[in-house]
N, C-alpha and C positions, 0 to 999 in steps of 0.2 A: 727185752727179749732174753729169754733164758737159753744160753748156748749149750750148756751141759747140765745134766741133772744135778740139782743141789738138794741137800737135806732140808727138811722142813724147819723153819726158824720162826721165832716170835717176831712180831712187828715192833716191839719195844726197843727200837734201835738207839744206841748211845755210843758215840765214837768221837775221837779227837785226832786231829792231824794238822800239820803246818798249813797256813793259808796259801802259801805259794804252791805247795804240792797239790792241794785241792783245786785251786783255780787253773793250774796247768792241765790237770786231768779234765776238768769241765770244758775248757777251751777245745780240747781234742774231740770229746764225744758230742759237743754241740754241733759239729759239722755234719752229723748224721740225724739229728733230731728233726722231725717233720713238723710242718705247720698245718697239717690237715685238720680243718675244723670239723669234719664229719667223724673223725676218730681222734679226739683230743689226747688220748693216752699215749700216742706215739710222738707227742711233743714233750713227753716226760723223760727224765733220766731216772733210771732204776738204781737206787743205792742199796747195796748189800754188804753188810758188815759181818765178818766172821774170821776167827783165827788170825788176828793181827793184820787184817787187810780190809780195805774198803774198795769194793768194785763198783765202777760206774758203767752203765750200759745204756745205749740208745739204739733205736732202729727206725728205719722208714719202711720196713717190711721186706725190702729187697736187699738192704745193706745194714750191717750192724757193726758197732764199735764197742769194744769192751776194754776198759782200762782198769788195771788192778794197782792200787796204791797202798804203801805201808801205812798203818794207822794203829792207834791205841784204842782197842775195842773193849768197852766196859760191858755192853750188852749187845749181842749179835741180833740182827734183824734186817728187815727189808722194808723199803719205803720208796714211793715214786713221787716226784714233784716236777713242775715245769722246769725244763732244762734251762731255758732262757732266763726265767726269774731267778733261779738259784745262782746262775753265773753272774747276773747283775748284782745280787746281794753280796756274794763272796768277793767280787771285784772291789766293792766299796770298803771292805774290811782292812784293818792295818796289815801292811805287806809282810811284816816279820812276826805276826801274831800266830796263835794257835786257835783253830776253829773247832768249836764243839757243836756237834750235830746231835740233837735229841728229839725223838718222836714222843710226844706227850699229848694225850687227849685229842688224837687225830690231827695234830698240828706238828709241823717240823720247825723246831727252834734252831736257829743258826746264830751262834754267839761268838764274839771275839772281842777281847778288851772290854770297852764300855758300850759296845754296840750290839744290839740284839734284834733279830728279825723273827717273828712268829708267823709262819707261812701256812695258810689254809689251802684247801683244794688238793691236798695230796691223797694218795691211796696206799693201801697195804701191798700193792704189787700183784694181787691176784688176777687183775684184768690186764696186766702188761703182757704184750704178745710173747708167747712161748714158741720156741723153735728147737725141737730136739733133733740134733744132727748126729747121725751115725756115719762117721767118716771111714769109708772102706778102703780108700786108696791113699798112697803115700806112706810115710812122709818123705819129702825131699827138702834139701836145705840150700838156700841161696844166700849170698852176702848182700846185706841191705844196701851198701854203697853201690854195688853193681846193679841191683834192682832199681834203685832210685834213678841212677843215670840212664838205664835202659828205658824206663817209663818216660822220662823227659824227652828222650830222643825219638820216640815213636808215637807218642800219644797225639801229636798234632796231625798225624796222617789218618787217624780214625775218623769215620763219618759221624756227623751229628744229626743226620736225617734218620728218624726212627722208621721210615718206610723200608729201610734195608737193615734190619736188626743185626745181622751177622757182621756188618762193617762198623757197627757202633762198639764192638768189642776190641780189646787188645788180646791177641792170641799169644798164649804162653805155650810154645812148642818145645817139648822136652825131647832131646835127641841124643840121649846117652851121656856124653861127657860135657855137654853144654845145652843151654836153652836159648831159643830165639824168641825175642819179643817182637811182635809184628803189629804194625798199624797200617790199615788199608781202607780206602774208601771207594775202590773200583777204578780210580783214575791215577792212583799213586800207591806206592808201597814203601814203608820204612821198616828196616830190619836191624835189630841190635842183638848181637850174640853175647851171652854172659856164661861164665863157667858154673858148673853145678857139681855137687858131691855124690849124687846117686845116679846110677845107670837106669833111667826111666825113659820110656818112649810113649808119649801121649800128647794130646792137645787140650788146653783149657781156654775157654773163651770168656774172659772176664770183662764186664762193662768198663769202658774207658774212664768214666767218671769215678768208678771205684778204684781203679789203678792210680788215677791222679790223687785221690784221697789217700791211698796207701803211701804214695811217695811223700806226702806231707806229714804223715804220722810217724814214719820209721826214723829211728836214730841211725846215724852213719856207722858203718863198720861193725855191725852186729849180725849174727846169724838169724835168718828168717826161715821158719819151718812152714811148709805148705802141706795140708792134708785136704782131701776132697772126696766127693762122691759124684753121682750123676747130675746132681742139681746145685751143689754148694761147694765153695772152696773157703778154707780158713787159713789166713796168714797170721802167724804168731811170732812175736819178737819181744822177748822179755815179758813185761806186764801189759803189752799191747796186743790186741786181737782184732782183726778185721774179718768180717764174714760177708761174703758176696754171693749172690745168686747168679749162677753161670748162664750165659746165653745159650739157649738150646737150638743150635744150628750146626751145620757142617761148614767149616771154614774153607774157602777156596784154596786151590794149590798156588800159593803166593810165589813159590820158587820158580814157576813157569814165567814169571815176569822179569826174570834175570837171565838174559841171554849169556851163553857161555863164551861166545866169540864176538869180537867187535872189530869193525873195519877202521874206526877212527878213535884215537885217544887224544884228548885235549886237556892240558893242565893250565888252570887259571887261578889267580890270586883271589881269595875270598873277599878281601877288601875292595878290589876292583869291581867284582860282580855286585856286591852290596851297594856300592856307590852308583853303578849303572842302573840298577833296579830302582833305587830311590829317585834318581833324576828322571827316569822314564815313567814313573808311577802314574802321573796324570794321564798319560797317553794310553798305557795298557789297561788302566782301570776303566777307561772310556771305550774300550774295544774288547770286552769280555775276557780280559786278562791275557790276551794273545801277545806273545813275544816271539818274533821271528828270529831264528838263528841260522846264519849263512856262514859256512866254514870251508876253508881250503886255502892252499898256498901259504901265505905268511900270517894268517890270523883268522879271527872270528868277527863277524859283524852282527850286532844285535839291533833290531828295529822294532819299534812299536808305533802303530799308526792309528790315529783317531780321526773319524770323519769331521768332527767339529773343531778339534784342536790342531791337527796337522800331524807331523811325523817327527819321531825321535830316532836318531841313529848314532851308534858308537862302535868304532872298530878297535879291537884289542889285538895287539901283535903277539903271536905265540906260535910255536911249532905245531903244524897240523899235517897229518898224513891222510890223503884222500880229500874229497870235496863233495858237499851236498848241502841240503838245508832241511830244516824242520821247524815246527812251531811248538812252543812250550807254554804251559800255564805259568805266567810270571808270578802270580800270588803264591802258588805252590812251591815254586823255585825259591822265592824270598823266605818263606816259612822255614824251609830247610836250612838256608844260610844263617838264619837267626838263632838256630839251636845247635848247629854243628860246631865243634871245636877244631882248631887248626888254622894254618895260614893259607893253605892251598886246597883246591878240590880238583878232582879228575872227572871229566865227562867222557863216557864211553858210548859211541854212537854207531848206528847201522843204517843211517839214512832216514828219510822223512816219515816212514810208516812203522818204524821199530821203536821200542821203549828206549828212553835215555837213562842210562845208569850213571849215578853221581856218587862219588866216594870221597871222603876226606883223605888227603895224601898222608901216608904213613899209618893208616888204620885199616885193619882187616876185619874189625868187629862191627862195622856199621856201613850200611849202604842204603841208597834211596833210588827208586825208579819212578820216572814220570812217563805217563803215556803221552804220545804226541797229539797235538791238536791238528785240525784240518788246515791245510795251507790254501785251500780254495778261496780266492778273493783277497788274499793278503798281499 
């Protein structure tokens, strides 16, 4: 996939670079190479050598990864070859060696030390998917460490059901001095706020798998530049570029899921909640993940009931104002506890029919809302 217009180059490619550098780059772009047997070219990696660099590019037509590596270029050129095959070959080469890539007689020669591969079935890149992107909006800059942390804390709440495409995206909501990363599947909402350097107000709906991929590619503590148009967004960090096709939908008003006022505040140890959910798992897994929460007086009682297995109940002593009950999805509750940092969490409640807001103690940049389940028959 050609991301930006490049000058015409000869296909007589000849380039050298350290084996470790090449293999690390291939390992990154391989994450985007497709195995579509009806379009074999998108299983290829595009190699483009020019001006002291070797660029590796792969695409599955909706997502693209471009990695630029420093290299000694003897002859600039373009060639494509199976990404998986090239990675397997390079992996077997001496770790500290220098790899020489040469296109000769429609074959790609991969040589290092005493080992040489001559690979057929490559192409000159003319049939590799081209995608000319005119990026009309942005740029804005985020810190990669903030972005990685934010993705990890909200991606679990995004839907995996393609029947509701809008919920399969992570929403990047730019609000002037900060950006909200939002994961939502219609039953829960996770929001992580991160600082930003530009005063921009807009929303980008990026597929959650692409955001997870981005978090794996980015180095820590580096600036990440975002530019976009109505269809595409490009994330650039040093020699790494990820291109993602945006989800063409209107994101729901997730902020309405966070009530401003709460009748009850309950502070609980994360370790106690995790232990309780682990012990009760066979019971709530056998009853559609229903966990009943009864609170008031001196504490909270958690109950999970299975018609076949029986009942689990545990009381936790803590200070509670007000009393009521509600039912929560135990699996969704547990997923939150597995990713959140900190020793304690706060539950903010308004009775059985209102959303349950959960926040880690001492953090104002992350919150999670669970929609209540029906208490009928529980």
